[in-house]
C-alpha positions in Angstrom: -34.5 -3.4 12.5 -35.5 -1.1 15.3 -36.4 2.7 15.2 -36.1 2.5 11.4 -32.3 2.1 11.7 -30.1 -1.0 10.9 -29.1 -2.9 14.0 -25.4 -2.5 13.4 -25.9 1.3 13.3 -27.8 1.2 16.5 -25.0 -0.9 18.1 -22.4 1.7 16.9 -24.5 4.6 18.2 -25.5 3.2 21.6 -22.5 1.0 22.7 -18.8 1.3 22.7 -18.5 -1.4 19.9 -17.6 -0.3 16.4 -17.7 -2.3 13.2 -15.9 -2.4 9.9 -16.8 -3.7 6.4 -14.8 -6.9 5.9 -13.9 -6.1 2.4 -12.6 -3.3 0.2 -15.4 -3.8 -2.4 -16.8 -0.3 -3.4 -20.4 -1.5 -3.4 -20.1 -3.0 0.0 -18.4 0.1 1.5 -21.2 2.3 0.0 -23.7 0.1 1.9 -21.8 -0.1 5.2 -20.4 3.4 5.7 -23.8 5.2 5.8 -24.9 2.5 8.3 -22.2 3.2 10.8 -19.1 1.3 9.6 -15.9 3.1 10.6 -13.3 0.9 8.9 -12.6 -1.8 6.3 -10.2 -4.6 5.8 -8.5 -6.7 3.1 -6.5 -9.8 2.8 -5.5 -12.0 -0.2 -8.7 -14.0 -0.2 -10.8 -10.8 0.1 -8.9 -9.1 -2.7 -9.4 -12.1 -5.0 -13.1 -12.2 -4.2 -13.5 -8.5 -4.7 -11.8 -8.7 -8.1 -14.2 -11.5 -9.1 -17.2 -9.4 -8.0 -16.0 -6.1 -9.4 -13.9 -7.3 -12.3 -15.4 -4.7 -14.6 -14.1 -1.9 -12.4 -10.6 -3.2 -12.4 -9.9 -5.0 -15.7 -8.9 -1.9 -17.6 -6.7 -0.7 -14.7 -4.9 -4.0 -14.5 -4.2 -3.9 -18.2 -2.9 -0.3 -17.8 -0.6 -1.4 -15.0 0.8 -4.2 -17.2 1.3 -1.9 -20.2 2.8 1.0 -18.3 5.3 -1.3 -16.5 6.9 -3.6 -19.1 9.4 -5.0 -16.6 6.8 -5.9 -13.9 6.2 -9.6 -13.3 2.8 -11.0 -12.3 3.6 -10.5 -8.6 4.5 -6.9 -9.0 1.3 -6.3 -10.9 -0.7 -8.1 -8.2 0.7 -6.0 -5.4 0.2 -2.8 -7.4 -3.5 -3.8 -7.7 -3.7 -4.8 -4.0 -2.3 -1.4 -3.0 -4.6 0.5 -5.3 -7.7 -1.3 -4.0 -6.7 -0.3 -0.5 -6.1 3.3 -1.5 -9.6 3.4 -3.2 -11.2 2.1 0.0 -9.1 4.6 2.1 -10.6 7.4 0.0 -14.1 6.3 0.7 -13.3 6.1 4.5 -11.4 9.4 4.6 -14.4 11.5 5.7 -14.8 9.1 8.7 -11.1 9.4 9.4 -11.4 13.2 9.5 -14.5 13.2 11.6 -13.0 10.8 14.2 -9.7 12.7 14.4 -7.7 9.9 12.9 -8.7 7.3 15.4 -11.2 5.5 13.2 -11.8 5.4 9.5 -8.9 3.2 8.4 -8.6 0.4 5.9 -6.3 -2.5 6.6 -4.0 -3.9 4.0 -2.2 -7.2 4.7 1.5 -7.9 4.3 2.5 -10.8 2.1 1.4 -14.0 3.8 4.5 -15.7 2.3 6.7 -13.5 4.6 5.2 -15.0 7.8 8.6 -16.2 9.0 10.5 -13.0 8.1 10.1 -10.1 10.6 12.3 -7.8 8.6 10.4 -8.2 5.3 7.1 -7.8 7.0 8.3 -4.7 8.7 9.6 -3.1 5.6 6.4 -3.9 3.7 4.3 -2.5 6.5 6.3 0.8 6.5 5.9 1.0 2.7 2.1 0.4 3.0 1.9 3.1 5.7 2.8 5.7 3.0 -0.1 4.8 0.7 -2.7 7.0 2.4 -3.1 8.8 5.8 -5.7 6.2 7.0 -3.9 2.9 6.4 -3.8 0.1 8.9 -1.4 -2.7 8.2 -2.2 -6.4 8.9 0.7 -8.6 10.2 0.2 -12.2 11.1 0.5 -13.2 14.8 3.3 -15.7 14.0 6.5 -15.7 16.0 8.2 -13.4 13.5 5.0 -11.4 13.0 4.9 -10.4 16.7 8.5 -9.1 16.3 7.5 -7.2 13.2 4.6 -5.6 15.0 6.8 -4.1 17.7 9.2 -2.7 15.1 6.5 -1.4 12.8 4.7 0.2 15.7 7.9 1.9 16.7 8.2 3.2 13.1 4.7 4.7 13.3 2.6 2.0 11.6 -0.9 1.4 12.9 -0.9 -2.4 13.0 -3.8 -4.9 12.8 -2.7 -8.3 14.1 -4.2 -11.1 11.9 -3.9 -14.9 11.7 -4.7 -14.7 15.4 -7.1 -17.2 17.2 -5.9 -17.4 20.8 -5.4 -15.6 24.0 -1.6 -16.2 24.1 -1.3 -14.7 20.6 -3.4 -11.7 21.6 -1.3 -11.1 24.7 1.9 -11.3 22.8 0.5 -8.7 20.3 -0.6 -6.4 23.0 2.8 -6.5 24.7 4.7 -6.1 21.5 2.7 -3.0 20.6 3.3 -1.5 24.0 7.0 -2.0 23.6 6.9 -0.3 20.2 4.9 2.6 21.6 7.2 3.1 24.5 10.2 3.2 22.2 8.5 5.9 20.2 7.6 7.9 23.2 11.1 7.6 24.6 12.4 9.4 21.5 9.7 12.1 21.8 7.6 10.7 18.9 3.9 11.2 18.9 1.6 8.2 19.6 -1.6 10.0 20.3 -3.1 9.3 16.9 -2.2 5.7 16.8 -5.0 3.1 17.0 -3.5 -0.5 16.9 -5.8 -3.4 16.6 -5.6 -7.1 17.4 -8.0 -9.5 15.7 -9.2 -12.8 17.0 -10.7 -14.9 14.2 -13.3 -16.5 16.4 -15.0 -18.6 13.8 -11.7 -20.1 12.7 -10.9 -21.3 16.2 -14.4 -23.0 16.2 -13.6 -24.5 12.8 -10.3 -25.9 14.0 -11.8 -27.5 17.1 -14.5 -29.2 15.0 -11.8 -30.6 12.8 -10.0 -31.9 15.9 -13.2 -33.4 17.2 -13.8 -35.2 14.0 -10.2 -36.4 13.6 -9.9 -37.6 17.2 -13.5 -38.9 17.7 -14.2 -36.5 20.6 -17.8 -36.2 21.7 -18.9 -32.9 23.4 -21.9 -30.7 23.4 -22.0 -29.3 19.8 -23.1 -26.0 21.1 -19.8 -25.7 22.9 -17.9 -25.8 19.7 -19.9 -22.8 18.4 -18.7 -20.7 21.4 -15.1 -21.6 21.8 -13.9 -18.5 19.8 -16.4 -16.3 21.7 -14.9 -17.5 25.0 -11.3 -16.8 23.8 -12.3 -13.4 22.6 -14.0 -12.5 25.9 -11.0 -13.6 27.9 -8.6 -11.6 25.8 -10.8 -8.5 26.1 -10.8 -8.8 29.9 -7.1 -9.2 30.0 -6.5 -6.3 27.7 -8.6 -4.1 30.0 -6.7 -5.3 33.1 -3.3 -4.7 31.4 -4.3 -1.3 30.0 -3.1 -2.0 26.5 -3.6 0.7 23.9 -4.4 -2.0 21.3 -8.1 -2.6 20.8 -9.5 -6.1 20.3 -11.3 -6.9 17.0 -13.4 -10.0 16.3 -13.7 -11.6 12.9 -14.6 -14.8 10.9 -18.3 -15.1 11.4 -20.1 -18.5 11.3 -23.3 -17.7 13.2 -25.1 -14.9 14.9 -23.3 -15.8 18.1 -20.1 -14.3 16.8 -21.8 -11.0 16.8 -24.6 -11.1 19.4 -22.4 -12.5 22.1 -19.7 -9.9 21.5 -21.3 -6.6 21.9 -19.8 -4.0 24.2 -16.4 -4.1 25.8 -14.9 -1.5 23.6 -14.2 -3.9 20.7 -14.5 -3.8 16.9 -16.3 -6.2 14.6 -15.1 -6.7 11.0 -18.2 -8.1 9.3 -18.6 -9.5 5.7 -21.4 -7.8 3.7 -23.7 -10.9 3.8 -23.5 -11.0 7.6 -24.2 -7.3 7.8 -27.4 -7.7 5.9 -28.4 -10.6 8.1 -27.6 -8.9 11.3 -29.2 -5.6 10.2 -32.5 -7.4 9.4 -32.5 -9.5 12.6 -34.3 -9.0 15.9 -31.3 -9.5 18.1 -31.4 -7.3 21.2 -28.5 -4.8 21.4 -27.0 -5.2 24.9 -23.6 -5.6 26.4 -22.7 -9.3 26.1 -18.9 -9.2 25.9 -18.6 -8.7 29.7 -20.9 -11.6 30.4 -19.0 -14.7 31.6 -19.2 -17.9 29.6 -20.5 -21.1 31.2 -17.7 -22.5 33.5 -18.9 -26.0 32.7 -18.3 -25.4 29.0 -14.8 -24.0 29.6 -14.0 -27.0 31.9 -15.2 -29.6 29.3 -13.5 -28.0 26.4 -10.3 -27.6 28.3 -10.4 -31.3 29.4 -11.3 -32.7 26.0 -9.4 -30.4 23.7 -5.7 -29.7 24.3 -5.9 -27.0 21.6 -8.7 -25.2 23.3 -6.7 -25.0 26.5 -3.7 -23.8 24.6 -6.0 -21.1 23.0 -7.8 -20.1 26.1 -5.1 -19.9 28.7 -2.9 -16.8 28.6 0.2 -19.0 28.9 -1.2 -21.8 26.8 1.4 -21.3 24.1 4.8 -19.7 23.7 5.5 -17.5 20.6 7.6 -20.3 19.0 4.4 -22.5 19.0 2.2 -19.9 17.2 3.2 -21.0 13.7 2.3 -24.6 14.2 -1.1 -24.1 15.8 -3.6 -25.8 13.6 -5.8 -22.8 12.9 -2.6 -20.8 12.0 -1.4 -23.3 9.5 -4.9 -23.6 7.9 -5.3 -19.9 7.6 -1.8 -19.2 6.3 -2.4 -21.9 3.6 -5.7 -20.2 2.8 -4.2 -16.7 2.5 -1.3 -17.9 0.3 -3.7 -19.9 -1.8 -6.0 -16.9 -2.2 -3.0 -14.8 -3.3 -2.0 -17.5 -5.8 -5.6 -17.4 -7.3 -5.3 -13.6 -7.6 -2.0 -14.0 -9.5 -3.6 -16.5 -11.8 -6.1 -13.8 -12.9 -3.2 -11.4 -13.5 -1.3 -14.1 -15.4 -4.3 -14.7 -17.7 -4.3 -11.0 -18.6 -0.5 -10.8 -19.1 -0.3 -14.1 -21.0 -3.7 -14.8 -22.5 -4.4 -18.5 -23.1 -4.0 -19.0 -26.9 -6.1 -22.1 -26.8 -9.3 -20.3 -25.7 
């Protein structure tokens, strides 16, 4: 910690990089916002973990939702809870939203991961979420259907946050889709000045996937390279976004080591950082300097591209077509995780709706 300030706050104040709290937990937001965080995010796994952590804050409210809505099934109760968690977080961030003229201070709420193949259902859910609070951002997966939904949702005034995204081709498809949506709005005289779309690359999850591939296929490479694959993809996407002039801003997520932060500072990007990593970073001695614009080792890029087809697919802008996004290994693993997290959340709701008589 330098100058008596947390390092993340120093980063936010001295560079063009912002950060969000990677959760809607009240206690975490109360830690992060005074230290410079200008956003927050949720997904099914995050909501499940927040509920476990802050169950005492939500149990009575869940029971109230159940009692007030006798025709609700467990899914409807779960989504009511998800929405209310997002709204509570939005309230904590609203002063930031006002201070930043609506361009920062948003909380992301994620569309139902089970809809990942249905553009219309994702769009309609995004439009609904957009009415929950003034400072809502809506997460839509960068699947083939999700990219279509992002264009339509953007056209309809939704600030999107592309998620389930690990690769440069996905990021480029997102940036192009948002541009189409913005141009459609502008052609009809609708305002876009206050819109702040975001595209996430889950850098750690790309690293995770390549390590699985290496293990499955018996590939030997410098292990340090496998800790930088996601960083390399993120840097390339940031550079391409700058060249294309996309309005969408790149965001990095899924931390596995300090590299996923320290090697991605500067470049007008955002970090969405879990609480435990915020504490680690804030108490570290990492130098705050622009690293996003520093090129990665060409030898590393060459070796990963030669040995890992999936790295080449992830790194090259034309490495995948949209119809291939859904079957990319990291996409499938993450969708399964998000749907599994949602199912665990529903299990908690079910136990409150139908208590186990054997316990």
